PLY file of the C-alpha trace (Angstrom):
ply
format ascii 1.0
element vertex 347
property float x
property float y
property float z
element edge 346
property int vertex1
property int vertex2
end_header
132.18 92.83 187.14
129.49 93.01 184.47
131.44 95.66 182.56
134.54 93.48 182.61
132.62 90.58 181.06
131.36 92.86 178.32
134.89 94.06 177.60
136.14 90.46 177.49
133.39 89.46 175.09
134.05 92.49 172.91
137.75 91.63 172.87
137.00 88.00 171.95
134.65 89.09 169.18
137.31 91.50 167.92
139.89 88.73 167.93
137.53 86.40 166.06
136.65 89.05 163.49
140.28 90.02 163.11
141.31 86.38 162.77
138.59 85.90 160.17
139.87 88.82 158.09
143.48 87.73 158.49
142.53 84.18 157.50
140.61 85.38 154.43
143.42 87.70 153.46
145.92 84.87 153.73
143.71 82.44 151.80
142.99 85.01 149.10
146.58 86.03 148.50
148.99 83.41 149.79
147.50 79.92 150.12
148.09 77.39 147.36
145.35 78.04 144.81
146.48 75.58 142.10
144.61 72.38 141.36
146.59 70.83 138.46
148.63 67.67 139.14
151.69 68.43 136.99
154.58 70.56 138.23
153.43 73.38 135.99
150.76 74.38 133.50
150.83 76.92 130.66
148.42 79.79 130.17
148.05 81.62 126.85
146.53 85.08 127.15
145.42 86.67 123.86
145.55 90.39 123.14
141.77 90.66 123.37
141.45 88.71 126.62
139.92 90.43 129.65
139.92 89.47 133.31
136.57 87.74 132.67
137.83 85.54 129.82
141.04 84.85 131.75
139.00 83.77 134.75
137.18 81.24 132.57
140.48 79.96 131.17
141.94 79.57 134.67
138.92 77.70 136.00
140.38 74.18 135.40
143.72 75.23 136.90
142.72 76.99 140.12
140.90 75.89 143.25
139.05 79.19 143.43
138.82 81.62 140.53
136.67 83.89 142.69
139.55 84.30 145.16
141.85 84.92 142.20
139.47 87.61 140.95
139.38 89.30 144.36
143.18 89.33 144.52
143.42 90.56 140.91
141.00 93.41 141.67
142.89 94.40 144.82
146.26 94.38 143.06
144.96 96.32 140.05
145.66 93.47 137.62
142.04 93.17 136.48
142.32 96.42 134.54
145.72 95.61 133.06
145.69 92.00 131.80
148.88 91.37 129.88
148.86 89.04 126.84
151.46 86.33 126.42
152.43 82.78 127.32
152.95 82.09 131.02
153.99 79.07 133.08
152.09 78.58 136.33
153.88 76.51 138.95
152.09 74.07 141.22
151.57 75.41 144.74
151.45 79.12 143.93
149.13 81.49 145.74
147.18 84.22 143.98
149.70 86.90 144.87
152.50 84.97 143.16
150.26 83.99 140.23
149.36 87.61 139.56
152.99 88.75 139.88
153.93 86.01 137.41
151.21 87.04 134.96
152.46 90.61 135.17
156.15 90.10 134.52
157.19 86.60 133.45
156.06 86.34 129.86
157.65 83.37 128.06
158.91 83.06 124.51
157.45 80.41 122.22
159.46 78.44 119.71
158.26 79.21 116.19
159.32 76.68 113.57
158.56 76.61 109.84
160.06 75.25 106.63
159.23 74.09 103.11
156.07 76.19 102.72
155.02 76.57 99.08
153.18 79.86 99.42
152.71 82.76 101.80
149.21 81.42 102.44
150.74 78.21 103.79
153.23 80.15 105.88
150.51 82.34 107.39
148.56 79.24 108.39
151.64 77.63 109.91
152.63 80.69 111.93
149.07 81.33 113.17
149.23 77.92 114.88
152.21 79.05 116.93
151.52 82.67 117.92
148.39 84.69 118.67
148.28 86.52 115.30
145.68 84.96 112.97
146.40 83.84 109.41
144.39 86.69 107.84
146.37 89.43 109.61
149.63 87.61 108.87
148.82 87.24 105.18
147.82 90.89 104.98
151.18 91.87 106.50
153.06 89.52 104.17
151.43 91.04 101.07
151.63 94.66 102.22
152.80 96.35 99.01
154.30 99.36 100.77
156.42 97.18 103.04
157.50 94.97 100.13
158.44 97.92 97.94
160.41 99.65 100.71
162.48 96.52 101.28
163.08 95.44 97.67
160.54 92.62 97.38
157.55 91.90 95.16
154.37 89.94 95.80
155.84 87.10 93.73
159.16 86.79 95.58
157.98 87.88 99.07
158.29 84.29 100.34
162.08 84.59 100.03
162.04 86.99 102.99
161.11 84.18 105.38
164.08 81.94 106.08
163.15 78.53 107.51
164.50 77.97 110.99
163.52 77.88 114.65
162.88 81.30 116.22
161.89 82.66 119.61
158.83 84.91 119.66
156.44 86.09 122.32
152.98 84.55 122.05
151.30 87.92 121.57
153.57 89.01 118.69
151.55 90.91 116.09
151.68 90.13 112.37
153.64 93.33 111.72
156.15 92.59 114.49
156.62 89.05 113.19
157.32 90.43 109.72
159.70 93.04 111.12
161.70 90.45 113.05
161.91 88.16 110.02
163.26 91.06 107.96
165.93 91.53 110.63
166.89 87.84 110.39
166.90 88.09 106.58
169.31 91.03 106.60
171.50 89.27 109.12
171.65 86.12 106.97
172.33 88.06 103.78
175.57 89.56 105.03
178.27 91.09 102.83
179.92 87.72 102.22
176.77 86.00 100.93
175.74 89.02 98.88
179.20 89.06 97.28
178.87 85.37 96.36
175.44 86.03 94.85
176.82 88.94 92.82
179.61 86.70 91.51
176.90 84.38 90.18
175.10 87.33 88.64
172.18 86.93 91.01
170.38 88.99 93.65
169.62 87.40 97.03
165.96 86.84 96.06
167.08 85.17 92.83
169.42 82.88 94.76
166.45 81.78 96.87
164.31 81.26 93.78
166.95 79.04 92.20
167.44 77.27 95.53
163.71 76.51 95.63
164.02 74.75 92.27
167.15 72.88 93.38
165.38 71.72 96.54
162.37 70.40 94.64
164.66 68.77 92.11
166.95 67.04 94.60
166.27 66.28 98.27
169.84 64.98 98.66
172.04 67.60 100.28
175.23 66.04 98.97
173.92 66.45 95.40
172.34 69.91 95.57
175.55 71.82 94.82
175.94 69.73 91.64
172.34 70.37 90.58
172.82 74.08 91.30
175.95 74.05 89.14
174.02 72.52 86.24
171.26 75.13 86.43
173.82 77.94 86.66
175.57 76.52 83.57
172.28 76.71 81.70
171.71 80.30 82.78
175.21 81.27 81.64
174.59 79.72 78.25
171.26 81.50 77.89
169.40 78.20 77.92
165.99 77.66 79.46
166.10 75.97 82.84
163.50 73.38 81.77
162.90 72.32 85.36
160.00 69.93 85.87
159.27 71.20 89.43
158.48 74.65 88.01
155.93 73.10 85.65
154.30 71.26 88.55
154.10 74.51 90.52
152.64 76.29 87.47
150.00 73.55 87.14
149.04 73.84 90.81
148.90 77.62 90.59
146.75 77.51 87.47
144.29 75.09 89.04
144.38 76.71 92.49
144.82 73.25 93.99
148.13 73.07 95.83
147.22 69.81 97.54
147.32 67.73 94.38
150.20 65.28 93.93
151.81 65.25 90.49
154.49 62.59 90.10
155.07 62.89 86.36
155.18 65.83 83.98
153.71 65.05 80.54
154.65 66.69 77.24
151.26 68.42 77.10
152.03 70.04 80.47
155.06 71.76 78.99
152.76 73.90 76.83
151.16 75.57 79.87
151.40 79.35 79.62
152.86 80.53 82.90
155.90 82.58 83.96
156.66 79.64 86.24
156.91 77.20 83.33
160.66 77.27 82.66
160.19 75.15 79.53
158.52 78.17 77.93
160.03 81.11 79.82
163.73 81.95 79.87
165.58 82.64 83.08
164.25 82.28 86.59
160.54 82.31 87.44
159.26 85.44 89.22
159.17 83.77 92.61
160.16 80.65 94.52
158.24 77.42 94.08
158.87 76.46 97.71
160.64 77.89 100.73
164.20 76.53 100.33
166.26 75.29 103.26
169.20 77.43 104.33
171.49 74.56 103.31
170.04 74.65 99.79
170.66 78.39 99.56
174.25 77.69 100.59
174.47 75.03 97.86
173.50 77.64 95.25
175.97 80.16 96.67
178.69 77.51 96.60
177.87 75.47 93.48
179.94 72.58 92.24
182.03 73.68 89.27
181.58 71.27 86.37
180.46 71.11 82.73
177.15 69.32 83.27
174.10 70.85 81.65
171.53 68.07 81.78
170.37 65.62 84.43
167.60 63.12 84.96
166.54 60.96 87.91
168.68 57.88 88.48
166.48 54.78 89.03
169.42 52.89 90.53
169.97 55.56 93.20
166.61 56.91 94.46
166.75 60.64 95.05
169.87 61.11 92.95
170.41 61.99 89.28
172.41 61.02 86.23
174.27 64.03 84.80
175.32 64.72 81.23
177.50 67.29 79.45
175.73 67.04 76.11
172.39 66.06 74.60
173.61 62.66 73.37
174.58 61.60 76.90
171.39 63.07 78.29
169.11 61.24 75.85
170.81 58.00 76.79
170.22 58.68 80.48
166.68 59.86 79.81
165.84 56.60 78.05
166.88 54.66 81.14
164.65 56.82 83.31
161.61 56.74 81.00
161.77 52.94 80.71
161.89 52.71 84.49
158.97 55.09 85.09
156.87 53.26 82.49
157.63 49.95 84.20
156.44 51.46 87.47
153.25 52.57 85.68
153.60 56.16 86.88
151.50 58.04 84.38
150.67 61.21 86.40
0 1
1 2
2 3
3 4
4 5
5 6
6 7
7 8
8 9
9 10
10 11
11 12
12 13
13 14
14 15
15 16
16 17
17 18
18 19
19 20
20 21
21 22
22 23
23 24
24 25
25 26
26 27
27 28
28 29
29 30
30 31
31 32
32 33
33 34
34 35
35 36
36 37
37 38
38 39
39 40
40 41
41 42
42 43
43 44
44 45
45 46
46 47
47 48
48 49
49 50
50 51
51 52
52 53
53 54
54 55
55 56
56 57
57 58
58 59
59 60
60 61
61 62
62 63
63 64
64 65
65 66
66 67
67 68
68 69
69 70
70 71
71 72
72 73
73 74
74 75
75 76
76 77
77 78
78 79
79 80
80 81
81 82
82 83
83 84
84 85
85 86
86 87
87 88
88 89
89 90
90 91
91 92
92 93
93 94
94 95
95 96
96 97
97 98
98 99
99 100
100 101
101 102
102 103
103 104
104 105
105 106
106 107
107 108
108 109
109 110
110 111
111 112
112 113
113 114
114 115
115 116
116 117
117 118
118 119
119 120
120 121
121 122
122 123
123 124
124 125
125 126
126 127
127 128
128 129
129 130
130 131
131 132
132 133
133 134
134 135
135 136
136 137
137 138
138 139
139 140
140 141
141 142
142 143
143 144
144 145
145 146
146 147
147 148
148 149
149 150
150 151
151 152
152 153
153 154
154 155
155 156
156 157
157 158
158 159
159 160
160 161
161 162
162 163
163 164
164 165
165 166
166 167
167 168
168 169
169 170
170 171
171 172
172 173
173 174
174 175
175 176
176 177
177 178
178 179
179 180
180 181
181 182
182 183
183 184
184 185
185 186
186 187
187 188
188 189
189 190
190 191
191 192
192 193
193 194
194 195
195 196
196 197
197 198
198 199
199 200
200 201
201 202
202 203
203 204
204 205
205 206
206 207
207 208
208 209
209 210
210 211
211 212
212 213
213 214
214 215
215 216
216 217
217 218
218 219
219 220
220 221
221 222
222 223
223 224
224 225
225 226
226 227
227 228
228 229
229 230
230 231
231 232
232 233
233 234
234 235
235 236
236 237
237 238
238 239
239 240
240 241
241 242
242 243
243 244
244 245
245 246
246 247
247 248
248 249
249 250
250 251
251 252
252 253
253 254
254 255
255 256
256 257
257 258
258 259
259 260
260 261
261 262
262 263
263 264
264 265
265 266
266 267
267 268
268 269
269 270
270 271
271 272
272 273
273 274
274 275
275 276
276 277
277 278
278 279
279 280
280 281
281 282
282 283
283 284
284 285
285 286
286 287
287 288
288 289
289 290
290 291
291 292
292 293
293 294
294 295
295 296
296 297
297 298
298 299
299 300
300 301
301 302
302 303
303 304
304 305
305 306
306 307
307 308
308 309
309 310
310 311
311 312
312 313
313 314
314 315
315 316
316 317
317 318
318 319
319 320
320 321
321 322
322 323
323 324
324 325
325 326
326 327
327 328
328 329
329 330
330 331
331 332
332 333
333 334
334 335
335 336
336 337
337 338
338 339
339 340
340 341
341 342
342 343
343 344
344 345
345 346
């Protein structure tokens, strides 16, 4: 009788211990371990993150990061943390969370436009993917890469076409550059290259001219006309004499690209710079801004006309008055100068 009681007690203890281990196993791997209120929450894992830093990041999102760590150790994830952007769903257990962090990396939407310099672009991109601005800028200015692909430090910005792109969060600077080169080559297909050649321009030169057109006219329905006027000047061997290039040259000379210059003065036209198209013939060595794709198309498909000159039209903000000769232009210019003086815009 006594032996039977001992066996019963041993059996009960075994059941309790077994139940305890089963319960802990279930809690550790399968019970809901999320604590956030929304349907989902995003986790960004950097390339240099470890299981320790990830555990700290997950602390506000999980009921028990210690249980998560135990599960991660058991499943071998702790030694193979994968960088990227991930979406955790409410109600997941550690087993599902770890499986998700292993295989369901999400793409991030990378958007950029109208950057004036590669420095600005690097800063913009570093806000959207893991790569920092220093590594991005180093990749952008890599002379070997530029030379191999027909670019220079001055025109390298033309490689990056403004748009919305899908990238993984952990994309490196070199991989970002490589993918942008792929998009560039896809955009500059045989048809567009043929149009550029008809204009006597290379793709980078089209983008440089488009950057001037964009700064000159924000109105899409006028850009093809502005492009036509600049192309007419180039054909005649005239200087472009584009005020936006002078403004860029002034910013570059001062190193202050945050300054706002609303009016170009005659003294500014004497600035020695390859970007000052009042002094230098032809196109500047690089773009003065990242032009929109629509502006590039405007240059590739310019309006055919005989206009050579243009000046801002006070009666139609954003638009211009065009002229075929200097007499017409001086008349239009007088209207504009009187207006700008009345507005007291002196710089």
